[in-house]
C-alpha positions in Angstrom: -30.5 83.1 19.3 -29.3 86.2 20.7 -29.7 84.7 24.2 -27.5 81.4 23.5 -23.8 81.7 23.1 -21.9 77.9 22.0 -19.2 76.7 23.6 -16.9 74.2 21.8 -13.7 72.8 23.7 -11.4 71.0 21.1 -8.3 69.0 21.3 -6.1 67.6 18.4 -9.5 67.1 16.1 -9.4 69.9 13.6 -11.3 67.8 11.1 -14.0 67.3 13.6 -14.0 70.5 14.9 -14.3 72.1 11.2 -17.2 69.8 10.6 -19.4 71.0 13.7 -18.7 74.7 13.2 -20.0 74.5 9.3 -22.8 72.6 10.6 -23.6 75.4 13.3 -23.2 77.9 10.5 -25.6 76.3 8.0 -28.2 75.9 10.5 -27.9 79.1 12.9 -25.5 81.3 11.0 -26.1 84.0 13.6 -25.5 82.0 16.7 -22.4 83.1 18.7 -19.6 80.8 19.0 -16.8 80.4 21.3 -14.1 77.9 20.7 -11.3 76.9 23.6 -8.4 75.0 21.9 -6.1 73.3 24.3 -4.5 70.8 21.5 -1.4 71.2 19.7 -3.0 70.9 16.1 -4.2 74.3 14.3 -7.8 74.8 13.2 -8.3 74.1 9.7 -10.3 77.1 9.3 -10.0 80.6 10.2 -13.9 81.3 10.9 -15.1 85.0 11.0 -17.3 86.1 13.8 -16.0 83.1 16.0 -14.0 83.9 19.3 -11.4 81.2 19.1 -8.6 81.1 22.1 -5.6 78.8 22.1 -4.9 77.9 25.6 -1.9 76.0 27.1 -1.5 72.4 26.0 -3.3 69.9 27.4 -5.6 71.8 30.0 -8.1 69.6 30.4 -11.4 69.3 29.6 -12.7 70.9 32.8 -10.3 74.1 32.6 -11.3 74.6 29.2 -14.8 74.9 30.0 -14.6 77.1 32.6 -12.6 79.3 30.5 -15.3 79.7 27.9 -18.2 80.1 30.2 -16.3 82.9 31.9 -16.4 84.5 28.6 -20.1 84.0 27.8 -22.4 87.5 27.7 -25.5 85.5 26.8 -28.2 84.3 29.4 -27.6 80.6 28.1 -24.6 78.7 27.0 -24.7 75.7 24.6 -22.0 73.3 25.6 -20.6 70.9 22.6 -17.9 68.5 22.2 -15.8 69.0 19.3 -17.1 65.7 17.5 -20.5 66.7 17.4 -22.3 67.9 14.2 -25.6 69.6 14.0 -28.4 68.3 12.1 -32.0 69.1 10.9 -33.1 67.6 14.4 -31.0 69.9 16.6 -33.6 72.2 17.5 -31.9 74.9 20.0 -35.5 76.9 19.6 -37.3 73.9 21.6 -34.5 73.6 23.8 -34.6 77.6 25.0 -38.2 77.4 25.0 -38.3 74.5 27.9 -35.4 76.0 29.8 -37.4 79.1 29.9 -40.3 77.4 31.7 -37.7 77.2 34.8 -35.2 75.0 34.0 -31.3 75.5 34.7 -30.3 72.7 32.2 -31.8 71.1 29.1 -30.1 68.3 27.7 -30.6 66.8 24.2 -30.2 63.3 23.0 -26.6 62.7 21.5 -27.1 60.0 18.6 -26.2 56.5 19.7 -25.8 57.2 23.5 -28.5 56.9 26.2 -26.9 58.4 29.7 -29.6 60.4 31.4 -30.8 59.5 35.0 -30.4 59.9 38.4 -27.6 59.6 40.8 -27.7 57.8 44.1 -25.0 57.7 47.0 -25.2 54.7 49.7 -22.2 55.3 51.5 -19.4 55.1 49.5 -21.4 53.5 46.8 -22.2 55.4 43.9 -25.3 54.4 41.6 -26.4 55.3 38.1 -30.1 54.6 37.9 -32.6 55.0 35.2 -35.1 57.1 36.3 -36.3 60.5 37.1 -37.1 63.0 39.9 -40.7 63.7 38.9 -41.9 66.5 36.6 -41.8 70.4 36.3 -44.0 72.0 33.8 -44.5 68.9 32.4 -40.8 67.7 31.7 -39.2 64.9 33.4 -36.5 65.9 36.0 -33.1 64.0 36.1 -29.5 64.5 37.9 -27.3 63.5 35.0 -27.5 64.5 31.4 -24.8 64.1 28.6 -22.5 66.8 27.5 -24.9 68.3 25.0 -26.9 70.8 26.8 -28.1 74.5 27.3 -27.7 75.9 30.5 -28.3 79.3 32.3 -24.8 80.8 32.2 -24.9 82.4 35.9 -25.3 78.9 37.1 -22.6 77.7 35.2 -20.5 80.7 35.9 -21.2 79.7 39.9 -21.1 76.0 39.5 -17.6 75.1 37.9 -16.0 71.9 36.6 -13.0 70.7 38.8 -10.1 71.8 36.9 -8.1 69.0 38.4 -10.2 66.6 36.5 -8.6 66.8 32.8 -11.2 63.9 31.9 -13.6 61.8 34.4 -14.9 65.5 34.8 -18.6 64.6 33.8 -20.2 62.9 36.9 -18.4 64.9 39.4 -20.0 67.8 38.0 -23.7 66.7 37.9 -22.9 65.0 41.5 -22.2 68.8 42.8 -25.2 69.9 41.5 -27.8 67.2 42.5 -30.4 69.1 44.6 -29.3 72.4 43.3 -30.3 72.8 39.8 -33.4 71.9 37.4 -32.2 69.4 35.0 -34.3 67.8 32.2 -33.8 66.0 29.0 -35.5 66.3 25.4 -35.3 63.0 23.3 -36.6 64.5 20.3 -33.7 67.4 20.3 -30.4 65.3 18.4 -26.9 65.9 17.6 -24.9 63.5 15.7 -21.9 62.0 17.2 -19.0 61.3 15.0 -16.7 59.6 17.3 -13.4 60.9 16.0 -10.7 58.9 17.8 -7.6 59.3 15.9 -4.5 57.5 17.6 -2.7 60.5 18.6 -5.9 61.7 20.5 -6.5 58.5 22.2 -3.0 58.4 23.6 -4.6 61.4 25.8 -8.0 60.2 26.1 -7.4 56.8 27.3 -6.0 58.6 30.7 -9.5 58.4 31.9 -9.1 55.9 34.5 -6.5 57.9 36.2 -8.7 61.2 36.6 -11.7 58.5 37.6 -9.6 57.3 40.4 -9.2 61.0 41.3 -12.7 61.7 41.2 -13.5 58.8 43.2 -10.7 59.8 46.0 -12.2 63.4 45.9 -15.6 62.3 46.4 -14.5 59.2 48.8 -16.3 56.8 46.6 -15.3 53.1 46.5 -17.3 51.5 44.2 -19.6 52.7 41.0 -22.5 50.6 39.8 -23.6 51.7 36.3 -26.9 51.7 34.5 -27.2 47.9 34.2 -26.4 47.1 37.7 -22.4 46.3 36.9 -19.7 47.6 38.8 -17.3 49.6 37.0 -13.9 51.0 37.7 -13.4 53.0 34.3 -14.8 55.8 33.2 -16.9 55.4 29.8 -17.3 58.6 28.4 
């Protein structure tokens, strides 16, 4: 795994972070790890051979991820949320194998969630659609995957998250990549999602609607239709 660096952004969830890092060390003891912490709580464990950065409080997901990507020196970066956990089905070897077939992003299955698909704009309406963009080298191509993916580092460095979006950054990021990046998804590559929603965390996380509004204004979007055909105004993930 010398070609991969894991990037973990964390905010006020030290127990979840500890569980994730321990799971990485168990399955991939030599994997390079960068942690970007924009919370106010201290981590439970001081890990050796992990690059830990404490950045200003509430810098947001986008700034934290960009900060981490800039410090990656390997060909690929593995994006992780702090409430994920590796299992025996988190096979980075397979993600790397597929990436080397010409993909910029290889997404995996976040257990309990189904989010990959395509994005279509019709004037000021944005639609999430279940489907694909055809195949490349035997793998289906998509516009949108979840925040568990292996990506080419140079692509991430040249296509940053919008720092103004502390939340609701996800669709904005992939919408700007549409037509520029080769993206696939592997259903058999899984990571556990622990759904850590402590009250003090929720106080900040539930601001998503504010940043969703900002995303829509910046992209001149008036209406969003989700995967099941319903209009939604609230960012769900």
